[in-house]
C-alpha positions as CSV (number, residue, x, y, z in Angstrom):
1,M,-11.8,1.1,2.3
2,T,-12.2,-2.5,3.5
3,V,-9.1,-3.9,2.0
4,C,-6.8,-4.9,4.9
5,K,-9.5,-3.7,7.2
6,L,-8.3,-0.1,6.8
7,T,-10.8,2.6,7.7
8,P,-10.1,6.3,7.3
9,V,-9.7,6.6,11.1
10,L,-7.3,3.7,11.2
11,L,-5.3,5.1,8.2
12,E,-4.9,8.3,10.1
13,A,-3.6,6.6,13.2
14,L,-1.1,4.2,11.5
15,P,2.5,5.2,10.7
16,D,3.2,6.3,7.2
17,G,5.2,3.1,6.4
18,D,2.7,0.6,7.9
19,E,2.9,-2.7,6.0
20,R,-0.8,-2.7,5.1
21,K,-0.6,0.8,3.7
22,V,2.4,-0.1,1.7
23,L,0.8,-3.2,0.3
24,V,-2.2,-1.2,-0.8
25,A,0.0,1.5,-2.2
26,L,2.0,-1.0,-4.2
27,A,-1.2,-2.5,-5.7
28,V,-2.5,1.0,-6.7
29,K,0.9,2.0,-8.0
30,R,1.3,-1.1,-10.2
31,E,-2.3,-1.3,-11.4
32,T,-3.2,2.3,-12.1
33,T,-1.7,5.5,-13.4
34,V,-2.6,7.8,-10.5
35,P,0.2,10.0,-9.2
36,L,2.1,9.0,-6.1
37,T,1.0,12.2,-4.4
38,W,-2.6,10.9,-4.8
39,I,-1.7,7.6,-3.2
40,A,0.1,9.3,-0.4
41,E,-2.9,11.5,0.3
42,Q,-5.5,8.7,0.2
43,L,-3.5,6.3,2.3
44,R,-2.2,9.0,4.7
45,M,1.4,8.1,3.9
46,G,2.9,11.5,4.0
47,T,4.7,12.4,0.8
48,S,5.1,10.8,-2.6
49,S,8.7,10.0,-1.8
50,T,7.5,7.9,1.1
51,V,5.2,5.9,-1.2
52,S,8.1,5.5,-3.7
53,R,10.6,4.4,-1.1
54,E,8.3,2.1,0.8
55,T,6.9,0.4,-2.3
56,T,10.4,-0.1,-3.8
57,T,11.6,-1.7,-0.6
58,L,8.5,-3.9,-0.4
59,M,8.9,-5.1,-4.0
60,K,12.5,-6.3,-3.2
61,T,11.2,-8.4,-0.3
62,L,7.8,-9.5,-1.6
63,S,8.8,-12.7,-3.3
64,K,10.6,-13.9,-0.2
65,D,7.7,-13.4,2.2
66,R,4.8,-15.7,1.7
67,K,2.5,-13.9,4.2
68,K,3.0,-10.5,2.4
69,T,2.6,-12.2,-1.0
70,K,-0.7,-13.7,0.0
71,L,-1.9,-10.4,1.4
72,Y,-0.8,-8.6,-1.8
73,A,-2.7,-11.2,-3.9
74,A,-5.8,-10.7,-1.8
75,I,-5.6,-6.9,-2.2
76,L,-5.3,-7.3,-6.0
77,S,-8.3,-9.7,-6.1
78,K,-10.4,-7.2,-4.1
79,A,-9.4,-4.4,-6.5
80,V,-10.9,-6.1,-9.6
């Protein structure tokens, strides 16, 4: 995975709620129908409840943070 420069090794080392993981998780959650458990496994985020909690929190703050909004847009453009 090259989005946000996340490699499998780096994913393993980062905390479950790392901002980059959460941004990717949000994009996957919004743009696909894969289960949250799958997202949690692929991004090494722990459980589906972690994905749900972290993405919900991010959605509430995304419009107020230009840096996160730009990074989220970049993730979406790479996913197409």
